[in-house]
Structure formats: structure tokens, C-alpha cells
N, C-alpha and C positions, 0 to 999 in steps of 0.2 A: 436596798433591802439588806439587812444584816442577818446572818444565819448563825445559830449556835449549835455546837456539836453535842448531841445527847448521848449517843452510844456509838462506840467504834468496835468492830470486830472484823474477822477475816472475811465474813460473808458480805458485809456492806456497811454503809454508814447511814444512820438516821439523823436527819437535820431538822431542827425546829426553828421556825421563823419567830420574829419578835411578837407576832400576833398569835402564837401558839400552834400554828398549823405545822404538821409534821410532813416532811418530804423525804422519800427514800429514793436515792439514785439507783440506776440499773446496776445489777450485780455483774462484775467482770470476772470472767473465767481465768484460769491460769495462763492460757495462751493469748488472752486479749491484752493489747497495749493501749495506753491512753492515746487520744487523738494527737496531742503535740509530739508524742514519741514517733508516731507514724509519719508526721510531716518532716521531722528532723531526719528520719531515715531516708525518705524520698530525696530530700535536698542533698544528703551525703552521697547517695547513689548517683545522682546527676553530676555532682562535682567530680566524683571518682571517674565516671565515664568520660567526662570532658577532659580530665587530666590525662587519661590514657590515650585519648585521641590527639592531644596536643603534641606537636613535634618539639624536640629539645631546641632551646633558643639558639639561633645562629648568630655568630659574631661577625658583623660586617667589617671588612678590612677597609681602612681609610685609604682613599685613592692616592696614588703616587703621581707626582708631577716631575718632569724632567727638563733639563736643559739639553746638553749633549748626551749622547749615549754614555752611560757610566763606565762602559768597558773601553771607551776611547780616551786616550791620554794625549791631550793637545798641549803644545808649549804655550805658556801664558801670553807670549807676544803674538800668538796667532789664535787667540781664544774665540774669535768670531768666524773661524773657518766653517763653511757650510751654512752660514746665516746669510740670507738674501733679503735685503730691506727695500721697502717702498715707503717714502716719506710723503705724507699728505697733511693739509691744513696749516702746517707751520709756515709755509711761504707767505701766508696772509698776515702773520704777526710780526714780520720783520726779522725773524731769526736767521742766523747765518747758516743756511743749509749746506753751502759748499764746504764749510768747516766741518760739519757733521759727516759729510760724505768722505772727506779726507781722513777723518778719524776712523770711520768704519773700515775703509779699505786698508788703512795702515795696520789694523788689527786682524786682517785676514778675511773680512766680510766683503760682500758685494752690494751695490745699490742699483736698483732698477728704476727707470724713469716712468714706467707704466705698469699696470697690474698684469701679472702673468701667474700661471700656476707654479712657477719656480719660486715665487716669493714665499719666504718663511715667516717674516715679521713685517708688520705694518706699524710705522711710527706715526701716531695720530693724537689729537687732542680729545675728540669726542667720538661717540658711536653713531653719530648722525650722518657722517659722510657716506655716500653710496658705496665707495670702494671698501670702506671699513665694514659695512653691513655685508657686502659680498665676501670679504675676507673671513668674517665670523662664520658664514655659512660654509665656507671652504676649509674651515679649521686652520686658519692662519693666526699666528700669535699677534694680537693687537695690544700694543703697549705705547706708553708716552715717552717723550724725550727724557723725562726724569729717570725712567728705567734704564735707558741707554747710558745716561751719565753715571748712574750708580754701578752698572755692571762693568763699565770701563774702569772705574776705580777699583773694583774687586778683581778685574781681569778674569772673569768667569761668567759664562752664560747661566743664569739662574732663573727659575720661575719668579714672577713678581711677588714681592714680599711687603709692599706698602700700597696703601690705597692710591697714592699719587702715581703709581706705576700703571694704573688702568685708565683708559679713556672714559670720560664721563658720559652718562646716558642723556645728558642735556647739552645744549649749545648756548643759545642767546638768553633764554628765559631761565636764569639760574634760580634754584629753589630758595636760597637765603638772601635774595636781593633786598629784602625789606628789613633785615636784621642787622643789629650792631653787636659784634662779638669781640670779646677780649680773651686773653689767655693768662695763665699764672702757673709758676713752678717749673717751667721748662727752661733748659739751659743749652747753649751751644747748638749742635746740629738738631736736637729735638725742637728747640724753639723755631729754627728755620723751617722745619717740616710742618709744624703746627700752623705757622703763618701762611705757608703755601696752601695748606689744606683749607683754611678759612677763606682765603682769597678765591680758591677754586669753587667754593660753594656760592660765591656771589655776594657774600656778606661784606659789610663795612667792617674793617678790622681796626681796633684801637689798642695802643700799648697801655693806656690808662683804663680804669673802670669807673664809670659814673652811673647815676640813676637812669641815664638814657640807654645804657647797654641792655640787651635782651638776654644774652647768654654769656657765661664764663666757662671756658674750657680749662680744666685743672689737671695738673700732674698728680697732685696729692691734695687732700682736703685741709689745707691750712694756708696761712698767709693773710695779709691785709685785704687783698681783693676778695678772697673767699669769705672772710668775715663780713665784708660790706655786702656781698651778694646775698648771703643768708639774712642779713639785717634788712635788706630792701626787698626780700622775697623774689630775687631773680633766680633763674634756673642755672644750676651748676652741673656740668656733664664731663665725662671723660672723652678720650679720643675716639672711642668706639662709636660715639654719636656722630662724629664727623665721618667716620668710615661708612656708616650706613647711608648718609646723605650722598656721599660721592658715588656709592654703588646704586643709587636710585631708590632706596627704601625710605620713602618720605614720611611714613607713619611716625617715625621718631620725632618729627617736628611737632606733633601734637602730644608726644609722650616723653618730654626731656627728663622727667623725674622718674622714669622707669628704673627698676632695680639694676638692670644690666648697664645702665649709663652712670651708676653711682659707685662702681667698683674701681677703686684707685690703688689697689695692692697688686696690680698686674705686673709681672716681671717685665714684659714688653708692652707698653701702653699702645704701641702702633700695630700690634698683632692683628692680622685680618682673618676673617672666616671665609674660606673659599666657597662655602655653600651659598654665600650671597651673590657670587658671580660665576655660576656654573657654565654659562655660555662663553665666557672669556677664558675660563680655565680648561675647557675641553681640549683645546689644541695642545696644551702642555702635558697631556697624558701620554703622548708618544714622544720618545726622545728624538733629538736632531741627529741624523746620521750623515756623516761626511762620505762623499763618493770615493770609491777606491782610487779613481784618477787623481782627485784633489789630494788625497792622503799620500799617495805615492809621490806626487810632485813635491809635496812638503818634505817627505823623508829624503828624497834625492837632492833637494836643494833647500836645506834648512835655513831659515832667515837669520840674519845677523842680529844679535841682541842690541836693541836700541836703548841706549841709556839717556833718558831725557834729563836735561839739566833742570834741577829744581828752581822754581821761581823764588828769588830772594829779594826782599825789599831792604835796601841798606838804610841804616840810620847814621847820619853824620855824627861823629864823636867830637865833642867839644871839651876843651880844657880851659877852665877859667883861671886867668892869671891875676896877679896883684893889680889893684885898681890904679896904681901909679904907673904901671907899664903902659906902653903905647898901644898894645893890643888887648882889648877886653876879652876876646875869645878867639882861639885859633886852633888849627889842627896840629897835632903833635908831629914834630919832625919835619915840618914844611919850611922850605927856605924862601925868603922874600926875594923876588926877582926885580921888583920895582926899585930903580936907583933913587927915586925921590918919593918914598911912600908918604901918603898924606898924614898930616899931624892928627893926633888923637881926636881933636875936636871937629875935624873935617873928614873923618873916615867914612866912606860909604858903608852903610849897614844894609846888606843885600839879602833879599828873600827870593829864593828860587821857586819857579813854578813850571810844571809840565815836564820835568826831567825825572827819571827814575833809575834805580839800580846803579850800574857803573857810570852811566852818563851823569847822574846827579852827583855822584862822588867826585867825578872829574871836575864838574863845574864848581863844586864847593872848594875843591883844592885850588882852582884858578883864582877864586875870590881871595883866599888867604894869601896866596903867593904874590898877589898884587897889592897886598897891604890893607885889604878890606875886612869887614866883619860879617859873619853869617848871622842873619836875623832869625830869631825863633818865632816871632809873631809879626803880624802886619802892623801892630801898634808901634813897634820900635824900628821898623824898616824905613830907610830913606829911598831905596831903589827896589822895584819889583822887576825881576828878569824873567820873561815868559818865553819858554821854548815852544810850547803849543798848548792850546786849550787854556787851562788854569783860570777859568772864569770866576770861581768862588773866591780865589785870592785876589783877583782883579776887583771884584765888588767890594772887598774889604779895603784894599790898598788905594782905591780911588779917593778915599777920604784922608789917608795918612801919608802916602809916599810923595816925595817931590818929583820922582821920575818913575815912569813905567816904560821899560825899554825891551827890545827884542833880545834874544840870546846872542845875536850877532855882535852886539855891543861888547859882551864879555869875551867873545872869541877874538875880536879885533884888538881889544884892550890887552889881552894876554899875549897876542902876537907882537904888540908894540911895547910890552913890559910896563905899561902904565894905563891908568884909567883915562879913557878918551872922553871928549865932550859928548854929552848925552843927546843934544838937540837933534843930531842926525839919525838917531836910533830909536826915536819914540815909537812905541808899539802901536800897531794899527790892525784892526780886525774889521774889514769892510762889511762882512755879514752881520756882525753884532752891532756895528755902528748904524747900519741901515735899519735893523730891527728896532732899535731904541731911539733912533733919530738923534744921534749925538756924535761928537768927535772927541776922541781921547785927548788929543793935543789941546783942544779948547777947554775941556774939563780940568786938565792939570793946571791951566793958567788961572783958574778961578781962585780967589782968596777965601780964607775962612772955611775950607772944606770940612774941617773937623767940627764945625758948628752948624751944619745943615739941619740936624734934628735937635738942636738945643731947645730945651724946655718942651720937647715933644715926648709923649708917652705912648707906648705900644703894648698891646696884648696879642700874643701869638698862640693860636690853637695848637694842640699837640701834633697834629698831622701835617703841618706846613712843610713844603718842599721848596728849597733846601731845608734841612732839619732846623729845629729850634736853636741849637747851639750856633750854627752858621749864621742864621738870621739875626740872632742876638748880637753877635760880634759886628756884623755889618752896621746895625743900628747904633750900637754903643760907640764904635769908631767915629761915627758921624755926629756924636754928641747927644744922642737920644737915650732913653731908658726903657727897659722892658719890665712890665709887671708880671710877677709870678702868678697872681690870681687876678681874674677879670674883675674890673670895677662894676658897680651897679649901673643899670641903665640910667637912673636919675643922675648919678655922678657924671656920666658921659654927656648927658643933655645939658648939664650946667657948665660944661667947659666951653672955651672959645672954639670957634670953627677951626678945623684942621690942627687940633692940638692933642687929640686922643684918637688913636687908630687901632681898630680891631682887624688883625690879619688872619684870614681863614682859608681853608680849602674845602671843596664840596663835602668830603666825608665827615667834616666837623661842623656842618651847618647846624646840627641839632644843639650844639653847645652855645650858639649865638642866635637862636631862633628869635628871641625878643628884640635883639638889635636889628635883625633882618626885617622884622615887622614895623620897626620904628622908622623915623625919617633919617636916622643916622646911616652912615655907610659902613659896609663890611668890605674890606679891601683884600685884594689878592697879593701874593708875594711880588708879582710883577710891578705893583705900585712902588714898593720899596726900592727895587732894583732900578726902575726908571728914574726915581728921584735922585738916587746916588749917581747914576751915570750922567744925568743932565745937571746935577747939582742945583736943583730947584724943585720946590713943591708948587708947581703951577697948576692952573685950572685943568689943563689937558691931562696931567698925571692924576689929579684928584678925581677925575671922572672914571678912572679905572676901577670902578666899584663892581663888586659881584652883584649882578641883577638876577633876582630869583623870585618868582611868584610865591605867595604864601601857600597856595594849594600844592605847588610842586614841592615846597619845603616840607610840608606836612606828611609827605608820603614816606 
């Protein structure tokens, strides 16, 4: 209905419709207000009344957390005074608890063997342990060994500042056990922290990023991994995503693309929100107070300042001389004590293993004083001298060295001022020889050790242990070659038996899933080591194949 205005005056308005009918609205007096004006007035009155009744906003003060009482000044070498620790769960993981106990007491703390009300801190891995649950109810500070390590470096008791400092709310069934996660953009200590956090969630961690990865944890939104993740439609998150998983807020697993996980301009990417762990932070609201007795004892008998000697790894300095001289490399200022030093073509080229610091430096000096050469790699060594351990160098040198001897050979040779016959000093490791069913003396007597893997090709998945570089050296010293990229399944099937080997570890199975499903074998690193030590690729060694059902592989 459209209306047209016929006449307007102060008394009223006459309206005419399109059909010619006239309509006169009611006349409004001077005190009468239109209906919409009355409604607006009522709304305004209600709002004014509500505003008058509303109290002024209160500013909530952020809760404070404490280590020691701020008014208490403790010497740094007694910064754990007043802290009484109970250590649980770590005894099951093979950690050296006695060393931790010594460290705590050295810095003024105490360690209890059982739970008592005296305990102020519980060092634990998870919140599942009954004593940890009791400690949370009793307002005990529940932290991990990571926290203990970090406060020892700072020499000050501080409230936890990393997610790794808190025990996890889960134990065996870890929330990310079915995920494959990589990281990008982190350097130094930050990289180490991120790797530990990913491992703590139960995920498989890879240094590379492939289409099989589910999540990429980034320091900043750039780099090759980041571009690939976006190209493949994979989720990219910041460290806050890991924080929430470690705190038990698993909703982030379904929302990795949430805005708060896409913020990469944070000054401290590892910053934690204490609101997420109120039950664990409640104990830190009260400061740690040192008893008057302990404090007076400290004042009357202040501890002597312990200056710990820094751990220094020495690197032997070499000076390269003219090729025509009898010594290819030697230490500066060292006098030759051997009255009949070996000629240049018969000089022992010696690689040292298992000695460190001053001991390594002294052994290196003995080699040069006897007229020998210090080898830089296993490839150029004629002798491997083992003090203890040194298995990685042993695996390399078993293909290259003429002699593998104990450190006693070098000691006795130095005492006699000449290189002694090596046959009486051949290195022996009964435990290793029993494990791999071989004899070092017999292995060294075998000819053509440098050709064991001749014409053999290998592919190493990124997560192999020992690392890819170490494994690559072992294989190449024995005459084999290592492919940078894995060959196709068809290529492998067309090769002669035992000529192409895929070496993998469980966390990399997804990279070789097609090979696992085929009739071909996927081998462990133990296969390579066994072949090197026995100097044969026999049927027994070849059966050291990773056996894994397809259904298990697919999980």
C-alpha cells in the first residue's frame, strides 16, 4: 500500500491511498510522544539504571610465583639450601640417580629416600605416579630432571619456565604416538629443546620433512620445509602447540591451524601460560623459607668457593712439513726419542681412540716422539690404538688398518723408545666378540678387507643409528657406495641378490613401506656391522632383516 500526503498542518496529516480513500491518523497533543520515542526512552532508562548498579571494573593482579623468599640472599654455591628432594620414576629409565643426589647435596639441598611432609620438591617424569599425585595434593613442587639441570646452570631456584620442566599428565599412552613431526628454523639450544618436546609427546621425530610428515613445528614462517608443508597441505604450528600437548590440552590436536598456533613473532617462542597448569603452579605461590638453624649454620660456617674445572676437549695441532722430509706431520717442538726411527715409507700412521683431554694429548705426543704419524681419518691409518670403547672407529678401521692394538702397545713402545712388535698387543673385546660371533685377530688376518662391499650399493634412511655420516664411512671404507636418493622398487628388484641394501630404523619405516611389502629385505644397521666384523656377507648375516607385518607398519 503506497500512501500519498494530501495536506499537512500542525493539527494532523490527511493521507490518501492510491485507491482514493482518505485516512486521517490520530491527532497528537503537545505532550504526546511517538511510540518509537517512548521505546527509546525506556531502553535508555534501563541502561542508565544498569550502569549505575554496575561496580567499577576490578583489575585482577597476576599471581606471583616464587623460588626462595625474595628477602633471603643465599650464596650461589648453596642455592639449593632449604630444598628437600624426592626422586621418583627415573630409576626405571637407567638415569644416574646417585650423580643427581651428589649434585643436589653439593649445592646445599637434601634428598629423601621416601615421601615425607619435609619434602619440598618431587623430581618426576609424569603426574601418574601415586607419590606425585599425593605431592600435588600436599602442594609440593613437582618438576622434571630438566628443571633441576637448568636451575643448576643458573645457580638459582626459579619457578618452571619451560614446558619440559613439568611432569606430563600421561605415561605410556602418549598423545602423538601416531604422528610424524619435523621442525624448522631452530638453532642451538632452541633446537635441542624442540626435539626433546617432540619426543616427549610420543611422536616420531625426523630432521627431514617429507609428504609422510603430519606436522611441522616452525620458529618462523619461512624456509624450504615451510614451503613444502604449505605446498603439501600439511599443518604448520608454533611451539605453543607443543606446550599445550605437554600440559594435557589435547584439543589442539584437532585444531593445529588455530590462530594462536600460527603466531611466529613471539619474542620467546617457548613462553608458557601458567593458566594451563594451575594445579602444578599452586605450590610456587609460597616462597621457600630456610629455617633459622640452617641459615645460622651457613653464616657461621660459610662454604668454600668451589671452582669447577671447565671441561675442555683438546684438539691436536698438526704442522705439515715439506713432502721430502721424513715426517709428513708432527707436533711442534717435539724431540724424537727413537734412536732408529722408521723410514718415511714404513712410518706407522696411528689413529687414537678412547682417549680424551690431557690423556689424548699425551698419547699423541708419544706417537710423534717415537717417529710415527698421527692419522686424521681411518682411511689413512695403519694402526688403531684403542684405550677404551672406541667402537665406531673400530668398525671403520677393521677394513683399513693393518693392526688394531691396545693402548698398552703405545705405552710399552714409549718406555722402550721404539715401536714394538704388534702381534702381542692385538686388541680384544670379549663382550663385543661374543655379541657378533667373531675374533678381531682372525678378522685382521683376512685379505681384501677394503673390498668387502665392492660393487654393493646401499641406501640409508635419515634416522639410522649410528648416524648417516658414520655409516657411510664404514661402508665406503669397505669398498661400497651409498646412494643419496633411494632407487625405485623396480630397480632394486632387477638387481642381483645381495647387491642393493636398504638400511632403516623403525621410525623411518614409512619411507620404505613399499620395500617392506615386497619380497626384498630391509636391513638394520646391525647387518652392516656384522658383515664388517666377520668380513663376510653370509647367509646368517643376510637374515638379519627387519621383520614387520604390513598391518603393524601401517599404524
